NUZALUM-519145 format. One record per residue (C-alpha): residue in three letters; x, z, y. Coordinates in steps of 0.2 Angstrom, whole numbers, padded with zeros to 4 digits, always signed. Layout:
// NUZALUM-519145
ALAXZY
...
END
This chain:
// NUZALUM-519145
MET-0588-0297-0276
SER-0572-0301-0267
VAL-0574-0285-0257
GLY-0576-0275-0273
LEU-0560-0283-0281
ALA-0550-0279-0265
ASN-0556-0260-0265
SER-0551-0259-0283
GLY-0534-0265-0280
MET-0531-0253-0266
LYS-0536-0239-0277
THR-0524-0244-0291
ALA-0509-0246-0278
SER-0513-0228-0271
THR-0513-0221-0289
TRP-0496-0228-0293
ILE-0489-0222-0277
MET-0495-0205-0280
VAL-0488-0205-0298
LEU-0471-0211-0291
ILE-0471-0197-0278
ALA-0475-0184-0291
ALA-0461-0191-0303
ALA-0448-0190-0288
GLY-0453-0172-0285
LEU-0452-0167-0303
GLY-0434-0176-0303
VAL-0428-0167-0288
GLY-0435-0150-0294
GLY-0427-0153-0311
MET-0410-0156-0303
ARG-0411-0141-0292
TYR-0416-0130-0307
LEU-0402-0137-0318
ARG-0390-0134-0303
SER-0396-0116-0302
ARG-0393-0113-0320
ALA-0376-0121-0320
PRO-0361-0108-0320
LYS-0353-0106-0302
LYS-0335-0108-0299
PRO-0327-0091-0294
LYS-0320-0089-0276
TYR-0302-0084-0274
THR-0291-0078-0260
THR-0274-0087-0259
VAL-0258-0087-0250
ALA-0246-0101-0248
VAL-0229-0100-0256
ASP-0216-0101-0241
ARG-0198-0100-0238
GLY-0189-0085-0229
ASN-0177-0071-0230
ILE-0179-0056-0242
ALA-0169-0040-0241
ALA-0171-0026-0254
HIS-0171-0009-0245
VAL-0168+0009-0250
THR-0174+0022-0238
ALA-0168+0040-0237
THR-0168+0055-0225
GLY-0153+0065-0219
THR-0146+0076-0206
LEU-0133+0072-0192
SER-0118+0083-0191
ALA-0101+0083-0183
LEU-0086+0077-0195
VAL-0078+0094-0192
THR-0088+0110-0188
VAL-0079+0127-0187
LEU-0087+0144-0188
VAL-0078+0155-0176
GLY-0079+0174-0181
SER-0072+0191-0178
GLN-0059+0199-0190
VAL-0061+0216-0182
SER-0076+0227-0177
GLY-0080+0232-0160
ARG-0091+0229-0144
ILE-0090+0212-0136
GLU-0082+0215-0119
SER-0083+0197-0112
ILE-0088+0179-0116
LYS-0078+0165-0109
VAL-0089+0150-0115
ASP-0107+0145-0117
PHE-0117+0132-0126
ASN-0110+0114-0124
SER-0094+0121-0116
PRO-0079+0110-0120
VAL-0064+0120-0127
LYS-0046+0118-0131
LYS-0036+0124-0146
GLY-0030+0142-0142
GLN-0042+0144-0127
VAL-0050+0162-0126
VAL-0068+0161-0130
ALA-0072+0180-0131
THR-0064+0197-0131
ILE-0068+0213-0140
ASP-0066+0230-0131
PRO-0047+0234-0136
SER-0047+0252-0131
LEU-0047+0259-0149
PHE-0035+0246-0155
ARG-0023+0250-0141
ALA-0024+0268-0146
SER-0021+0263-0164
VAL-0005+0254-0159
GLU+0001+0269-0149
GLN-0002+0280-0164
ALA+0007+0268-0176
GLN+0021+0266-0164
ALA+0023+0285-0163
ASN+0023+0286-0182
TYR+0036+0273-0183
LEU+0048+0282-0171
SER+0045+0298-0181
ALA+0050+0289-0197
LYS+0065+0282-0189
ALA+0070+0300-0183
SER+0067+0306-0201
LEU+0079+0292-0208
ASP+0092+0297-0196
LYS+0091+0315-0201
ALA+0091+0310-0219
LYS+0107+0300-0216
ALA+0116+0314-0208
GLN+0111+0326-0222
ALA+0117+0313-0234
LEU+0134+0312-0225
ASP+0136+0331-0225
ALA+0132+0332-0244
GLN+0144+0318-0248
ARG+0158+0327-0239
GLN+0154+0344-0248
TYR+0154+0335-0264
ALA+0171+0327-0261
ARG+0178+0344-0256
ALA+0171+0352-0271
LYS+0177+0339-0282
THR+0195+0341-0276
LEU+0195+0360-0278
GLY+0187+0358-0295
GLU+0201+0347-0301
GLN+0213+0360-0294
LYS+0204+0374-0304
LEU+0201+0383-0287
ILE+0182+0384-0289
ALA+0170+0385-0304
GLN+0164+0369-0313
ALA+0146+0374-0309
ASP+0150+0373-0290
THR+0156+0356-0292
GLU+0141+0350-0301
THR+0129+0358-0288
ALA+0138+0349-0274
GLN+0136+0333-0284
ALA+0117+0336-0286
ASN+0115+0340-0268
ASP+0124+0323-0264
ASP+0112+0313-0275
VAL+0097+0322-0268
ALA+0103+0318-0250
ARG+0105+0299-0255
ALA+0087+0299-0262
GLN+0080+0307-0246
VAL+0089+0293-0236
ALA+0080+0280-0248
ALA+0063+0289-0245
ALA+0066+0289-0227
GLU+0070+0271-0226
ALA+0053+0268-0236
GLY+0044+0278-0223
VAL+0051+0268-0209
ALA+0046+0252-0218
GLN+0028+0259-0220
ALA+0027+0265-0202
SER+0033+0248-0197
ALA+0020+0239-0207
ALA+0006+0250-0200
LEU+0012+0247-0183
HIS+0012+0228-0186
GLN-0006+0229-0193
ALA-0012+0239-0178
GLN-0004+0226-0166
VAL-0012+0211-0176
ASN-0029+0220-0175
LEU-0026+0222-0156
LYS-0022+0203-0155
TYR-0038+0199-0164
THR-0048+0207-0150
THR-0045+0191-0141
ILE-0054+0178-0150
LEU-0047+0160-0148
SER-0054+0143-0152
PRO-0045+0136-0167
ILE-0048+0118-0163
ASP-0052+0106-0148
GLY-0071+0103-0147
VAL-0088+0108-0140
VAL-0097+0124-0142
ILE-0114+0120-0151
SER-0119+0137-0155
ARG-0116+0155-0148
SER-0123+0170-0158
ILE-0117+0185-0147
ASP-0120+0193-0130
VAL-0109+0204-0119
GLY-0111+0222-0125
GLN-0116+0218-0143
THR-0107+0227-0157
VAL-0100+0216-0171
ALA-0096+0223-0188
ALA-0083+0215-0199
SER-0082+0227-0213
LEU-0089+0216-0226
GLN-0087+0198-0219
ALA-0082+0190-0203
PRO-0098+0188-0192
THR-0100+0171-0184
LEU-0099+0171-0165
PHE-0098+0153-0161
THR-0100+0136-0169
ILE-0088+0123-0163
ALA-0089+0104-0167
GLN-0072+0095-0166
ASP-0078+0078-0159
LEU-0096+0073-0156
THR-0091+0055-0153
LYS-0089+0053-0172
MET-0103+0060-0183
GLN-0109+0059-0200
VAL-0126+0058-0209
ASP-0129+0067-0225
THR-0143+0059-0234
SER-0152+0063-0250
VAL-0153+0047-0261
ALA-0165+0048-0277
GLU-0156+0046-0293
GLY-0165+0029-0296
ASP-0157+0022-0281
VAL-0140+0029-0281
GLY-0133+0016-0291
LYS-0137+0003-0278
ILE-0127+0012-0264
GLN-0108+0008-0263
PRO-0095+0014-0251
GLY-0092+0003-0236
MET-0111-0003-0236
PRO-0118-0005-0218
VAL-0134+0005-0215
THR-0146+0007-0201
PHE-0156+0023-0196
THR-0168+0029-0183
VAL-0171+0047-0176
ASP-0186+0054-0168
ALA-0178+0056-0151
TYR-0176+0038-0148
PRO-0191+0029-0156
GLY-0189+0010-0159
GLN-0170+0011-0157
ARG-0159+0008-0172
PHE-0142+0015-0175
GLN-0128+0008-0186
GLY-0117+0017-0199
THR-0106+0014-0214
VAL-0107+0023-0231
ARG-0091+0033-0233
GLN-0094+0040-0250
VAL-0108+0045-0263
ARG-0104+0062-0269
ASP-0106+0066-0288
ALA-0113+0083-0285
ALA-0132+0082-0289
THR-0145+0092-0280
THR-0162+0096-0290
VAL-0177+0102-0280
GLN-0194+0103-0290
ASN-0186+0093-0304
VAL-0181+0079-0292
VAL-0163+0074-0293
THR-0154+0068-0277
TYR-0136+0064-0272
ASP-0128+0065-0256
ALA-0123+0049-0248
VAL-0112+0052-0233
ILE-0113+0040-0218
ASP-0100+0038-0204
VAL-0108+0035-0187
ASP-0100+0030-0170
ASN-0108+0041-0157
THR-0097+0036-0142
GLN-0113+0036-0131
ARG-0116+0054-0136
LEU-0135+0050-0139
LEU-0135+0058-0156
LYS-0134+0077-0158
PRO-0130+0088-0172
GLY-0145+0093-0183
MET-0156+0078-0179
THR-0166+0071-0194
ALA-0161+0053-0198
THR-0172+0040-0207
VAL-0159+0029-0216
THR-0161+0012-0223
PHE-0149+0005-0235
THR-0149-0014-0239
PRO-0140-0016-0256
ALA-0145-0035-0257
GLU-0152-0049-0246
ARG-0156-0067-0249
GLN-0158-0081-0236
ASN-0170-0095-0235
VAL-0178-0093-0253
LEU-0195-0097-0260
ARG-0206-0082-0259
VAL-0222-0077-0267
PRO-0232-0061-0263
ASN-0231-0047-0275
ALA-0250-0047-0276
ALA-0249-0064-0284
LEU-0238-0056-0298
ARG-0251-0043-0301
PHE-0267-0055-0301
ARG-0276-0058-0317
PRO-0292-0069-0317
GLU-0308-0062-0322
PRO-0318-0069-0338
LYS-0330-0083-0334
GLU-0348-0080-0333
GLY-0357-0079-0350
SER-0340-0077-0359
ALA-0336-0061-0369
ALA-0318-0066-0372
LYS-0305-0057-0361
PRO-0292-0067-0351
LEU-0275-0068-0358
PRO-0263-0055-0350
PRO-0249-0063-0339
VAL-0232-0064-0346
GLN-0223-0048-0343
ARG-0206-0051-0351
LYS-0192-0043-0342
ASP-0186-0060-0334
ARG-0202-0070-0333
ARG-0219-0067-0324
THR-0235-0076-0323
VAL-0244-0081-0307
TYR-0259-0092-0304
ARG-0260-0107-0293
LEU-0276-0114-0286
VAL-0278-0133-0291
GLY-0295-0141-0288
GLY-0304-0125-0287
ASP-0297-0119-0304
ALA-0284-0106-0307
ARG-0269-0113-0317
SER-0256-0101-0324
VAL-0237-0104-0319
GLU-0223-0095-0327
ILE-0209-0090-0315
GLN-0193-0081-0315
PRO-0193-0067-0302
GLY-0178-0063-0291
LEU-0175-0051-0277
SER-0190-0041-0271
ASP-0193-0031-0255
GLY-0209-0023-0261
SER-0221-0035-0253
VAL-0214-0052-0257
THR-0203-0058-0272
GLU-0190-0072-0273
ILE-0194-0086-0285
ALA-0178-0089-0294
SER-0185-0103-0305
GLY-0202-0110-0310
ASP-0214-0124-0306
LEU-0219-0118-0289
HIS-0215-0126-0273
GLU-0217-0122-0254
GLY-0235-0124-0249
ASP-0243-0121-0266
ALA-0258-0109-0265
VAL-0256-0095-0276
ILE-0270-0083-0280
THR-0269-0065-0275
GLU-0287-0060-0277
GLN-0304-0066-0285
LEU-0319-0062-0275
SER-0333-0053-0285
GLU-0347-0063-0276
PRO-0345-0080-0270
GLY-0345-0080-0251
GLY-0341-0061-0250
ALA-0328-0054-0239
ALA-0310-0052-0245
GLY-0296-0043-0238
GLY-0279-0049-0233
GLY-0279-0053-0215
GLY-0278-0070-0207
MET-0265-0078-0218
PRO-0274-0078-0235
LYS-0286-0093-0238
ARG-0302-0093-0248
PHE-0307-0107-0259
END
């Protein structure tokens, strides 16, 4: 009987142990089920608020040119007889750069000189005739007063004297006209020798020996001479939205394709008021003075210019992505999230606190397009601000190595 009681007790203990195990399994399963049904917290990409420098930039393109560029042309037509300079040749003011065949112009001078001498001879003849007419009139006048000749003869002598005087005036005008024609021919002959008007460097030559130039309508350009290539300028096209930020005296930097990675310095000389409109885009010319003592820069190069109208040192910075971030609605909620503050002087960013997004209102300051200064607001260096909400927990998010995920 004692053996039966022992077996009965062991069966009862086993039953209770199985019940406890089943209950524990049900409890664990229930907890797991409840956890699976509970809403999951969203995952975020964050960036820490830091301190640093911010510079606002305005970028424009322009073309390098010499401060003074002179187009040397020909004022007379003819065949190019000789060329004294070539590309990159240094020239002095008054130096001969080319000549035009002077044969026809010398002939014109000789003809004009002959006409001038003929006009002078005609003047001498007219003066002699006028002197003779004057004498005859004086004699006729005396005889007429003595009633020795008819009054008509006296009047005829007077008319001849007047005509002779007029012929002298006409001859003098002819001499002046011939003198002017001679001077014009001499000037045209002088123009066959083309001189440099300034000290500088020849940057362009548009003619060859034997070529005929025609100056009937306008003076053809033979050479382009830059006065001083150690001092140059950049003419940039600044958009109308940025032109108010550009001021004379502002330092700028620029690059050219010929020297990648090298930055050149310049200073804004003026912003010209004349607007240029291309395809409904309005731009203004900002002229920049450039020191080219090393002669690295050449006329015609395209420059990419960077203006820096404002700069801040050691300020709190927040990425612009944080200013654009808006949290998504929670799972199971039909309500839309409240939009961030978009007042002119205030913006909303979201700070990650204990896994939750907390809105913070700030006053933005200067921006360089990627980060913005925090002028005021409850943000401190090291605070994690949200830049992106991951659509699926544990999914990949962009942003490089600096952003963190929580």
